[in-house]
N, C-alpha and C positions, 0 to 999 in steps of 0.2 A: 295554403295561401300563396299567391303569386307575389313574390317580394320584389322582383326586378324583371323588366322586359327590355331587351335590346334588339333593335331592328336596324339592319344595314342594307342599303341599296335595294330597297323593296318598293317598286313602283315609284311614287313621288317622294318616298321617304329616303333621305340620304343616310342619316345616322341619328338615331334617337335612343335615349335610355330613360325609362320612367320607373318610378318606384310607387306602385299602388299601395293602398292601405287597407286594413281590415274594414269590413262594412260595405257601404254603397259607394262605388266609384263611378261618377258620371263623366261622360265624354260628350262635349258639345262643340258646335262650330257651324259656320256657314255651310250651306249646301255645296257640295263639291270640294270641301276643304280637305277631305281625306279620311273621314270616319269609316267609310266602307273599306278603304285600304287597310286600316288598322284591324278591322274585323277579319279581313282576309289573312293578315299576318298571324293573328291568333289562331285562325283555322289551320294554317300551315303548321304552327307550333303544336297543334292538337293532333296532327297526323293526317290532315286532309291532303288531297292531291296538290303537289307543288308544281306549278307550271312555269315554263321559262318566261312567259309573258310578265311574270311578277318582277323580273330583274330590271332594275333601273337602266334606262337607255345609256349606252356607252360603257356599261360595266360587264365584267365577266361572270359575276356571281352575286347572289343575295343570301342573307342569313337572318334567321329569327332565333332568338335565344331567350329562355325564361328560367329563372331560378325560383323553385318552390320550396317553402319551408316544409319540413317533414312532420307529419302527424302520425304518432305511433299507432293510432286506430286504423290507419290505412295500410298497415303491414300486409294483410292478406292479398291486396290487389297488386302488391309489388313483387310477389313471388313468381318471377318469370324465368327462373333458371339462370339468371345473370349473376356473376360473381362481382357484385357492386356493393359499396358501402353507402347507405342512405342516411347515416346518423346526422350528418351536417345539413342535409337537404338534397333536393333533386334538381339537377341542371339538365334541361332539355335543349337541344340545338338542332336545327334543320339548316342545311346548306343547299341552295339551288344553284346549279351550274348551267351556263349557257350551252355547255357541251352535253348536257343531259345526265351527267354523273352526279346525281343528288346523294347526299349523305345525311345520316341520322346519328345523333350522339346522345347517350345517357351518361351523365357524370364523366364526360370526356371519353367514353368508350364507344366506338362505332358499333352500331347494332342494326339488324334488319328492320325494315319499315314496319313489318307486322308486329314485332315485339315493341318497337317504339310507340306505335299507335295504340297498342293495348294499354301501355302505361299512361300515355298522355291523355287518352279518353277517360281514364279513371280519375283524372285530376281536374279536367276542364270540360265543360259542356257549353255549347253555343246554340242559342235560339234566336233566329232572325229570319227575315223574309227571304233571304237567298241562300240559307244554309240547309243542308240535309238534316231533316228533323228525326231524331231518334224516337220521338213521340209517335210517329206514324207507323212504326214497326210493331207488329203483333207481339213479338217476344218482349219488347220493352214495355208495352201496355200490360202484359201479364206480370212482369216484375213489379210494376206500380201497384197493381191490385194486391199481389201477395204482400208487398211491403205495407200497404194500408191496413190489411187485415192480419198482420203478422202474428198476433197472439194465437189465432186459429189456423192460419194457413201454413206458417213456417214449420211447426212440428209435423204436420201432415205431409208437407213437401219433402221434409227430411226422410220420412218413412217411405214415400213414393220413390225417391231417388235410390234408397237402399234396396228396395225390392226390385226396381228396374235393373240395377247393376247385377244383383244376384241372379235374376232370371236370365239375363244376357249371358252370364258365365255358365249357367246350367245348360242353356241352349247350345252354346259352343261345345261344351263337353259331350253332350249327346250326339251332336253332328260328327264329332271326331270319332266317337265309338262306332257310329253307324257306318262311316266311311272305312273304318278299319275292319269291319266284319268280313268283307270279301277276302282279305288276305290274312285273316286272323290265324288260321291253321298253319299256313306257311311261316308266319311270323313267330308262332310259338315254337316250332321246330328250330328255327334259326336262332332264336334267343336262347333256347335250351343248349344248343351246341356251343354258343359263345360263352355262356356261364360255365359250362362244364370244362371247356378248354382253359379258362382262366383258373378255375378251382383246382384243376389237376396240378398246376405248378405251385400252389400253396405260397403265393407271394407274401412277403413281409415288408412293410414300409421301412425304408432306410437300408434294405438289404443290398441294393445295387452298389451304393457307395462303399459299404464294408467289403464286398466282393472285389471291387476294383482296386481298393487299397491293398487287399491281400494278393491280388494278381500282380500288382507292381512289385510287391515284396518277393514273391516266389520267383518271378521272372528275373530278378536281379540278385538272387541269393549268392551266387559266386562272387560278384563284385562286392557285395556287402561284407562277406566273410574276409575277402582279401584286404579291404580297407580297414576293417575293424582290427585285424591282426597287425597291420602296419602301424595303426595308431597306438595299439597296446605296446608294440615293440619300441616305438619312439618314446613312450612314457616310461616304460619299466626296465628295459634291458640296460646292461652295464654302460655307464657314461652317457646315458640318454637324459631326457628332460628332467625326470625326478631327481636323479643324482646331481645334475648341475644346479638345479634350484636349491636342493638341500645344501650343497656346498656353498652356494652364494649366500644362503641364509646364515650359515655358521660364520662365514667371514664377516658378514655385516654385524653380527652379534658381538664379535670381538672388537670391532671398531667402537660400538656403543659403550664399551667399558671405559673408553677414553673420551668419547664425545657423544652425548645423548641425542644429538640432532638426527641421527639415523635410526632412532628407536622405532619410529612409525614405519619406516621402510622395512626394517627387519621383521616387524609383525606382519606386514603385507606379504612378504616372501614366505613366511612360515604358514600363513593361511592359504596361500596359493599352493604350497606343497601338499597340505592336507587335502585340498579340493581335488588336485590332480591325482593324488594317490587313491582317493575314493573313486574317481572316474576310471582309473586303471582297473580297480577291482570289479567295477560294474562291467567293463568291457570283457574282462576275463570270464565273468559269470555268463555274459551273453554268448560268448564263443563256446563255452562248455555246454550250454543248453540248446544251441542251434541244431535244429533237426532238418534232415533232408528227406523229403517225400515227393518223389517225382509224380505220383498219381494225384496228389492234391492239386497241383497246378492244372492238370487236365480236368479235374472235377469242377474247379472254379470257372474255367473257361467255358465248359459246357453249360453251367448254370447261367452265366452271363449271356450266352447265345440264346437260351430259352427266354430270358427276359427281353432281349432285343427283338426276338420274333414277335412277342406279344406287344411290344411297344410300336412296332410297325402297323399293327392292326387296331390297337385299342387306346393308345395314348403315349405321350412322350416320357412319362414317368410311371413308377409303380403306383403312386397315389392316384394318378389319372386312370390307370388300368383298373384299379379297385373301385374307383367311382363309376366307371363305365359298367363294371360288373353289377354294382348295386342298382344303377339305373335300369339295366337289363332285367334284373330280378323284379323291380317294380313294374316294368312294362309287362313282364310275363304274368305277374299276378293280375294285372288289369285285363290282359287278354284272356287269361284262363277263367276269370270271373266276369267276363264281359257282359253276359246276359243278366247276371245278378246286379252288376253295377249299373247297367242301362235301366233296369227296372227301378232301382233306387233313385236314379237321377230323374226319371219320369214322374215318380211319386212326389219328389221334392219340387219339381218344376210346377206340378199341378197346384201344390200348396202355395208356392210363392206367386204364381200367376193369379190365383184367387185373392191372395193378400194384396197384390198390386191393384187389381180391379176394385176391391173394396176401398182401399185407401184413395184411389183416384175419384171414386164416387163421393167420398166424404170431402175430399179436397175441392171437388167441383161445387158442392153445396156451400162450403166455406167461401169459395171465390165468388159465387153468385151473391152471397150476403155482403161480402166486402165490396164487390163491384157496385152493388146498389147504393151502398153508403158513400163510396167514393164519387160516383156519378152525381149524387144529390149535392154533396158538398162543393164539387167543382161548379155545378150549375148555380148554386147560391152565390159563389164568389164571382163567377162570370157576370152576374147581373149587377154586381157592384163595379165592374170594370167596363161599363158602357156597352154591355151585351145583354140588354134587359130582356130580350125575347129568346135568348140562346138557351139551349138545353143539351146536356151531354149525358148519354146513357152508356152503361157498360154491359155488353152482351157476351154471353159465353156460348161457344160452339164446340161441338165434338171435333177432335182432330186426331192425327196419328199419335200412337203411344210413344212417349219420350221420357227422358229422365225427369222432366218437369210435370209429368202427368199426361192426360189425354184431352187437354182443353186448348182452345184458341180464343183469345180475347179480341173483341172488336169494340173500339170506342166509336160510338155513333153520335153524330153532331147535327143539330138543327139550329141554324143561326136565326131563323125567322119563323113566326107563327104560321102554321098551315103548310109549310114546305116539307114536313116529314124528315125523319132522321136518316142520314146516310153515313157510311164509314167516314171517319174523320179525314183519312188520307185523300178522299175523293171530293170533298166539299169545302174544307176550311181553307181560308186564305192564309198567307204568311203572317199577317198581323194577328189574325184570330188564333193561329197556332201558338204564336208567342205569348198571347194572353192566357190561353189555356195552360200552357206550360208554366206560366207564372203562378196560376192558381194551384196547379199540382205541386209545384215546388214549395209554395207557401204552406200547403196542407201537410206535405211530407218532409218538411225542411229538416227535422231532426233525424229522420230515418235515412235520408238520401246520402249515399256514400260519397258523391261528388261534391266537393266543397267550393268549387269556383264556377260561377255561372255568368254567362255573357248574354245579354238581351240587346238585340239590335232593333231600335225604334219600336219597343213594345207598346208605346203610347200612340201609334199611328191610328188616326180616326177617332181618338178619344179626346173629350173636352170636359170642361166644367167640373162637377163633383166627381164624375167618373175618373177623370184624370187624377184628382186628388186621391181617389181610392187606389189607383194604380201605384201612385207614389208611396202611399202608406204601406201597401203590400210589399213593395220592393224594400222598403225600410225595415219591415218586420222580417222579411226573408234574410236581409243582410245581418241580422243579429247572430245567425248561426252559419252563414255562408259569406264568402267574399263575392260580391256582385258587381258586375260591370254593366252599365247601361248607356247605350248611345241614344241621345234624345235631342229633340228640338223644343221640348216643353219646359218653360221656366219653372212651372209649379213642381215638376219632378226634380229638376236640377237643384231646387232649394233644399231638398232632403238629402243631398249628397254628404257623405262623410269625407269624401275627397273628390275634387272637381278638376278635370283636365280640359283645357281649351285646345282644339285642333284648328289650325289655320294654314293657309298657303302663303308662301313668300317667294319673290323672284330675286335671285342673286346671280350676277354674271350671266344673265340671259337664260337661266335655268329655273324652273319652278320646283319648289320642294315643300313638303308638308312638315310643319313643326308642331310639337305638342308641349304645352306648358302646364305645370301644376300650379293651381291658383291659390293664393291666400284669401283671407276674408274680404279684403277690399277688392281684389281682382275678381272674386266670385260675384260680388255685388255688381261690378261693372259688366261682367259677362251676362248675368241674368237681366240686367238693364237692357243690354243689346237684344237678348232673346224676346223681351217684352215689346220691342219696337224702337227702343232707343230714343233719340232726340225727336223722332217723328211723333211720339205720343207723350203728351204732357203728364208729368208726375211719375214716369216709369222708374226714375232713380229711387224715389222714396218707396215705390211699390216693390222694387227689388229687395230693398232692405227689409221691408215688412214680410215679404215672402219667406226670407231666410229665417227671420225671428219666429214667425209662425210655425215653420217646419220644425225648428228646434224645440219649441214648446210642445208640439204634438208628439214628437219622438220621446221627449222626457215623460209626458203623461202616459204614453203607451208602455214605456219601460217600468214606470211606477206601478 
């Protein structure tokens, strides 16, 4: 749900902040008041092209910002690889600069437009006469058919996708083996040489660190011996450290016979004496056991040289060299068994390919069935929406094999009797498309993942009972979705759960668009204006009756 919308310096809008509500949000106002501007701002928020022409005259930049409450059911569509926290909600922001440096933000983090648009379009859909219609795209039509017949189509679609990906992996593996065939013999010899060269050295993980430590010891053996003897001498020989500490300890013990204050100090000296005496014994044992082996140092240095030689060719550590060796062995096995492996891959490919074809055929049958049902229901609903002679059919055509099957869906539309059906993208007007989308959204309202829908003058060319049918369908759709509808029709406005009035005002010689959220009394006044105002007698009472009637119909439908 869009909880707050903030627009700054966008066309005639200087600065507005509105807080829509759940359900049906109606936007009304005089022609030219700025309703189209608001739809344009929502389009920019959704990720549509941001043009510098949108920037208010005299300003350097414009911005559109929307805060969306997060629904845990939308989690899959939010997985964009962004390290963002969506627990509190989703804050989308677009900035348009007169210098052309436009920016996109998700929860305060600047992101590329493609990632921004992917997220924004999963939250908000716009259907209007001047908007790019997702309904016209074949892949979108295919999604609608699959969603309508989901009990039959979705399990098959899952199987088709799995088979397609496995077949793709098998094809890649076969091509790699075939490309490797020409150089297989040479590669086998080279791999065998590399493996043998590493195996001859019998490397052990952690060996290099041990050898380097030993090398440091052996290289400094003379200095170690000298310093160890000097340390022992300082501790143990006559009048050295141990004798002096022992003497100090005895003197302090004599003092404690007369004053116990030094008892702790005497104990510390005595403990130090014993510790140093033990250290001296350890040093002496170390010196007695010290061995001199000139050949050992040469052996260690040779071994380190062998390891360094292998590191230059196969890795920076022994672990990396051993990993390289294992990978070489794996490649050698593959090369050595290439023909057998290729044969197995081809057999598996044939099985998976047949499985993919069989599943695609079953999926096509399920889609034909679902498409027929969807087309019939859309047609029935369109005839309630002032399109009495309209007919929409769903046709299935063969297409290239993809992860979604081998079908292409075409929504064909006939607005009038005797004209024949043609692809929807080539024949339907903007108003017709908006009503068709309204019908589809009503039918699929619970399955549709997009929870915020914007309809721009969906009531164009509709009147009488048909207009009431449009209003009722929008109201039904708004039970599961947050719906925004720009309208000039008072009958539709009467069904609003939240009503905004858009108007222009002139301040200090500048025109600007204002948006007000209306209370019950203000709604009645606005619907009175939409009915004709003072020019038509009884419109004030008629406005009140329209609102009361709409409330009763909504309550009856919900009951």
